Structures are given as C-alpha cells and as structure tokens.
KOLNUZA-964419 format. One line per field, with one value per residue (C-alpha): x, y, z. Coordinates in steps of 0.25 Angstrom, whole numbers, plus 5000, padded with zeros to 4 digits. Each point is the difference from the previous one (the first is absolute). Layout:
BEGIN
xx	(X / ...) $
yy	(Y / ...) $
zz	(Z / ...) $
This chain:
BEGIN
xx	(5143 / 5001 / 5014 / 4999 / 5010 / 4995 / 5008 / 4993 / 4987 / 5004 / 4994 / 4987 / 4997 / 5002 / 4991 / 4990 / 4998 / 4999 / 4989 / 4993 / 5000 / 5012 / 4997 / 4994 / 5000 / 5010 / 4989 / 4997 / 5015 / 5002 / 4988 / 5005 / 5014 / 4994 / 4993 / 5012 / 5010 / 4989 / 5004 / 4995 / 4992 / 5012 / 5009 / 4989 / 4998 / 5015 / 5002 / 5012 / 5005 / 4989 / 4986 / 5002 / 5001 / 5013 / 4993 / 4995 / 5013 / 5009 / 4990 / 5001 / 5015 / 4998 / 4991 / 5011 / 5011 / 4991 / 4996 / 5014 / 5003 / 4988 / 4992 / 4988 / 4995 / 4989 / 4990 / 4997 / 4988 / 5008 / 4998 / 5012 / 5001 / 5010 / 5008 / 5002 / 5013 / 4993 / 4989 / 5011 / 5010 / 5000 / 5011 / 5002 / 5014 / 5000 / 5015 / 5000 / 4989 / 5005 / 5015 / 4995 / 4992 / 5011 / 5010 / 4991 / 4997 / 5014 / 4994 / 4990 / 5002 / 5000 / 4991 / 4985 / 4998 / 5009 / 4994 / 5012 / 4994 / 4989 / 5009 / 5004 / 4995 / 4998 / 4991 / 4985 / 4990 / 4993 / 5012 / 5003 / 4985 / 5004 / 5009 / 4991 / 4988 / 5008 / 5005 / 4986 / 4993 / 5011 / 4996 / 4985 / 5002 / 5006 / 4989 / 4989 / 4989 / 4989 / 5009 / 5000 / 4985 / 4999 / 5010 / 4991 / 4988 / 5007 / 5004 / 4986 / 4995 / 5010 / 4996 / 4985 / 4994 / 4990 / 4995 / 5013 / 5000 / 5010 / 4992 / 5003 / 4992 / 5005 / 4998 / 4996 / 5009 / 5010 / 4992 / 5008 / 4991 / 4989 / 4997 / 4992 / 5005 / 4991 / 5002 / 4996 / 4993 / 4988 / 5003 / 5005 / 5007 / 5002 / 5014 / 5007 / 5015 / 5010 / 5014 / 5011 / 5014 / 5007 / 5014 / 4997 / 4989 / 4985 / 4994 / 4987 / 4994 / 5001 / 4992 / 4990 / 4997 / 4999 / 4990 / 4992 / 5000 / 4997 / 4987 / 4988 / 5008 / 5005 / 4999 / 5015 / 5013 / 5014 / 5012 / 5013 / 5013 / 5014 / 5004 / 4996 / 4989 / 5003 / 4995 / 4989 / 4995 / 4999 / 4992 / 4991 / 4998 / 4994 / 4994 / 4988 / 4987 / 5005 / 5000 / 5013 / 5009 / 5010 / 5015 / 5010 / 5014 / 5012 / 5005 / 4986 / 4999 / 5013 / 4997 / 4987 / 5006 / 5010 / 4989 / 4993 / 5013 / 4996 / 5013 / 5008 / 5007 / 5004 / 5012 / 5002 / 5015 / 5005 / 5010 / 5010 / 5005 / 5012 / 5001 / 5015 / 5000 / 4992 / 5012 / 5010 / 4993 / 4998) $
yy	(5065 / 4985 / 4997 / 4985 / 4991 / 4987 / 4992 / 5008 / 4994 / 4986 / 4999 / 5009 / 4990 / 4988 / 5006 / 5004 / 4986 / 4995 / 5010 / 4995 / 4986 / 4996 / 5004 / 5012 / 5008 / 5011 / 5010 / 4994 / 4999 / 5014 / 5005 / 4992 / 5006 / 5014 / 4998 / 4993 / 5011 / 5011 / 5007 / 5013 / 5004 / 5007 / 4987 / 4991 / 5008 / 5003 / 4996 / 4992 / 5002 / 4994 / 4998 / 4993 / 5006 / 4998 / 4992 / 4990 / 5000 / 4997 / 4990 / 4992 / 5000 / 4995 / 4989 / 4996 / 4999 / 4993 / 4990 / 4997 / 4998 / 4990 / 5008 / 5002 / 4994 / 5005 / 4992 / 5002 / 5009 / 5010 / 4996 / 5000 / 4991 / 4997 / 4987 / 4990 / 5008 / 5013 / 4995 / 4996 / 5012 / 5009 / 5010 / 5007 / 5004 / 5009 / 5000 / 4985 / 4998 / 5011 / 4994 / 4986 / 5003 / 5009 / 4989 / 4990 / 5008 / 5006 / 5009 / 5007 / 5015 / 5005 / 5012 / 4998 / 5012 / 4996 / 4994 / 4991 / 4991 / 4997 / 4993 / 4990 / 4986 / 4996 / 5011 / 4998 / 5001 / 5011 / 5009 / 4997 / 5004 / 5014 / 5003 / 4997 / 5006 / 5013 / 5000 / 4998 / 5010 / 5011 / 4997 / 5001 / 5013 / 5006 / 4997 / 5011 / 5000 / 4997 / 4988 / 4995 / 5001 / 4991 / 4991 / 4999 / 4998 / 4988 / 4994 / 5000 / 4994 / 4989 / 4998 / 4997 / 5014 / 5003 / 5013 / 5007 / 5015 / 5011 / 5012 / 5015 / 5006 / 5013 / 5003 / 4985 / 4997 / 4993 / 4990 / 4995 / 4989 / 4990 / 4985 / 4988 / 4988 / 4987 / 4989 / 4986 / 5005 / 5004 / 5013 / 5013 / 5011 / 5014 / 5005 / 5014 / 5001 / 5010 / 4999 / 5007 / 5000 / 5004 / 4998 / 5003 / 4995 / 5002 / 5006 / 4998 / 5013 / 4995 / 4988 / 5008 / 5009 / 4988 / 4994 / 5012 / 5001 / 4985 / 4999 / 5000 / 4997 / 4986 / 4988 / 4999 / 5009 / 4996 / 5009 / 4996 / 5006 / 4998 / 5005 / 4996 / 5002 / 5006 / 4992 / 5010 / 4999 / 4985 / 5002 / 5010 / 4991 / 4989 / 5009 / 4995 / 5006 / 5005 / 4993 / 4992 / 5004 / 4990 / 5004 / 4996 / 5005 / 5000 / 4987 / 4993 / 5008 / 4994 / 4986 / 5000 / 5005 / 4989 / 4989 / 5005 / 5001 / 5015 / 5006 / 4989 / 4988 / 4989 / 4991 / 4988 / 4997 / 4986 / 4999 / 4988 / 4995 / 4991 / 4990 / 4999 / 4990 / 4990 / 5000 / 4999 / 4988 / 4993) $
zz	(4993 / 5002 / 5006 / 5003 / 4993 / 4994 / 5010 / 5011 / 4995 / 5003 / 5014 / 4997 / 4988 / 5009 / 5011 / 4990 / 4995 / 5014 / 5003 / 4987 / 5005 / 4992 / 4986 / 4993 / 4987 / 4996 / 5004 / 5013 / 5004 / 4996 / 5008 / 5012 / 4999 / 4999 / 5014 / 5006 / 4996 / 5003 / 4986 / 4997 / 4987 / 4994 / 5003 / 4994 / 4987 / 4997 / 4986 / 4995 / 4986 / 4992 / 5004 / 5013 / 5014 / 5007 / 5011 / 4989 / 4993 / 5012 / 5005 / 4987 / 5003 / 5014 / 4996 / 4989 / 5011 / 5010 / 4990 / 4996 / 5015 / 5000 / 5010 / 4991 / 4987 / 4989 / 4992 / 4985 / 5005 / 5007 / 5014 / 5009 / 5012 / 5011 / 4998 / 5012 / 5003 / 4999 / 5010 / 5010 / 4999 / 5012 / 4997 / 4987 / 4997 / 4988 / 4997 / 5001 / 4990 / 4990 / 5001 / 4998 / 4987 / 4994 / 5003 / 4994 / 4987 / 4997 / 4988 / 5009 / 5001 / 5015 / 4997 / 4998 / 4992 / 4988 / 4988 / 4998 / 5010 / 4991 / 4991 / 5011 / 4995 / 5014 / 5004 / 5003 / 4989 / 5008 / 4999 / 4985 / 4997 / 5006 / 4988 / 4988 / 5007 / 5002 / 4986 / 4994 / 5009 / 4996 / 4986 / 5002 / 5008 / 4988 / 4990 / 4997 / 5011 / 4990 / 4996 / 5014 / 5001 / 4987 / 5007 / 5012 / 4991 / 4993 / 5013 / 5005 / 4987 / 5001 / 5015 / 4995 / 5001 / 4989 / 4994 / 5005 / 4996 / 5003 / 5004 / 4997 / 5011 / 5007 / 5015 / 5002 / 5012 / 4992 / 4993 / 4988 / 4995 / 5002 / 4997 / 5005 / 5007 / 4999 / 5011 / 4996 / 4988 / 5009 / 5008 / 4994 / 5007 / 4994 / 5003 / 4999 / 5000 / 5002 / 4993 / 5007 / 4994 / 5013 / 5004 / 5015 / 5009 / 4998 / 5013 / 5008 / 4995 / 4985 / 5004 / 5008 / 4988 / 4990 / 5009 / 5000 / 4985 / 4999 / 5009 / 4991 / 4988 / 5002 / 5009 / 5002 / 4999 / 4996 / 5001 / 4991 / 5002 / 4996 / 5014 / 5014 / 5010 / 5013 / 5012 / 5003 / 4985 / 5002 / 5013 / 4993 / 4989 / 5009 / 5011 / 5007 / 4996 / 4987 / 4986 / 4998 / 4989 / 4994 / 4999 / 4990 / 5003 / 4990 / 5005 / 4998 / 4986 / 4995 / 5005 / 4993 / 4987 / 5001 / 5003 / 4988 / 4991 / 4997 / 4995 / 5007 / 4995 / 5010 / 4998 / 5007 / 5003 / 5001 / 5012 / 5000 / 5013 / 5000 / 5011 / 5002 / 5011 / 4990 / 4991 / 5011 / 5006 / 4986) $
C-alpha cells in the first residue's frame, strides 16, 4: 500500500527536479521520486479510486501546492520546473507550505482524496482534469467490449490511421485490430492494436504476450487501456532488443478524445476580475 500523504511528497518532488537539472516531465519526476523513496512495486502500482495510481494522484496534489507556494511552475507543454525561489530553497517545511496554501485558498478542502476539492476555482488545471477524466473513463468502462473496440477504431482513424479494422481472431495473443499509419505521405507502417477496457493496471506479461502475437504480423504494436500500466509493463514495452510497443493509458485516452472532441464538448467560461483598488483610487 502507498501510505505517503501528498504533503510528504513536497521534498521528494523538489529533490527530483533538482536531480533532473531543474525541470522535467510528469513521468520523469515520478520516476525520480520512486528512486528517491525506494518504493516497492506494490506501492508504485497501488490504485487510487479511478484510473491513476495513488503515487501519481498525490504527486499531482504535491505539485499543486508547491506551485501555489511559488517553488515550481509549469509550461503549457506539461513540463515542470523549479522557480528561482525553488532553486534557492534548502529546507522544505511540509506543514508551513500546506498551511500557507490552505490559508490563501479558504475554500480548499484539507483532504486530497475528496472530490469536492476539484470544484475549487483556484485549483490547478492538472487536478481539475482528474475529475472529468475519471467520469469519462467510468462511462467508457460500462460500454460493451465490442463498442469499446469500435471506439478505439474511430480514435485511430481520427488520429490519421487508414484501413483500420477490428479483427475477430481467436488465440491471437490479444490482437483486437489493425491499421496503417503513414508518415509524411511517404512511409507506411502496419500497426496492430489491443484494446483493454480495464479498471486496474496492465501488467508486463500482457505486453510480452502481445509482442509475441505482433511479431511477423506488423511493424508496430499499440496497447490502449482505460486503466494504467504498471512500471514493469512500461519497461517491457521499451525493452532493449525487443520491438517497441506504444502505450496509451486511460489519461492519455481521455485527453485524445477531448482534443478530437469525440463525445466531449468544451465550454470556455469567462471570468471577470474586479480591481477594487482601481475604483478606490479613482
């Protein structure tokens, strides 16, 4: 079980970014935190309610608090970096940071597990994303397996794949479909995919079995899941000397559906900020 609270991840997050040279992606930060805390496979793969691991979920909260405390910042491309204050800080006081953020944001709930926090207008976009993604994935998990395969087929077509078919093979090692992706209108790659409507994590043996079924049938392999991939599965997918397999987890799946506006409408809300001091000094 993963027993670290989100505020106990403040220092590991800062230390991880320092080891990465001051900036890093979410995945890079998570890998560094795993090494710094010497986490076990059981701790790493412990699932939060939804489709994210507890480690990933609580690290997102840690980043939110550290950002509000002006120790880290993030770009539109999802890269996190230490601020000038973050680069200079030598001691991390978990309680001080947590209390500061809560006092500055009176409507924040002091419990990272409660969905009510996601309604907080001052919360980071990363945390807000967790709410709609989990709702979307719960809906998708309830549709018929064949409907999920057709949804994956539609997604791949929208992403530029051609000749996308859902297969009906048996004893095929989990191949659910195939298609062709063309790069620059010149090079073509035959791709087979597996669609896993999971609520839990896809393990390394699943990736190995899929690779075995893929070899000789396609140039590339792709596994799509509504769940997550264990750390071992991610390593297996990119193992040296073996054909690489691309992975799309539940969060990536939801994000792509959003970008393509497949079953999702996006509303832009106008926010009006009144400058009280402007009127007082008129």
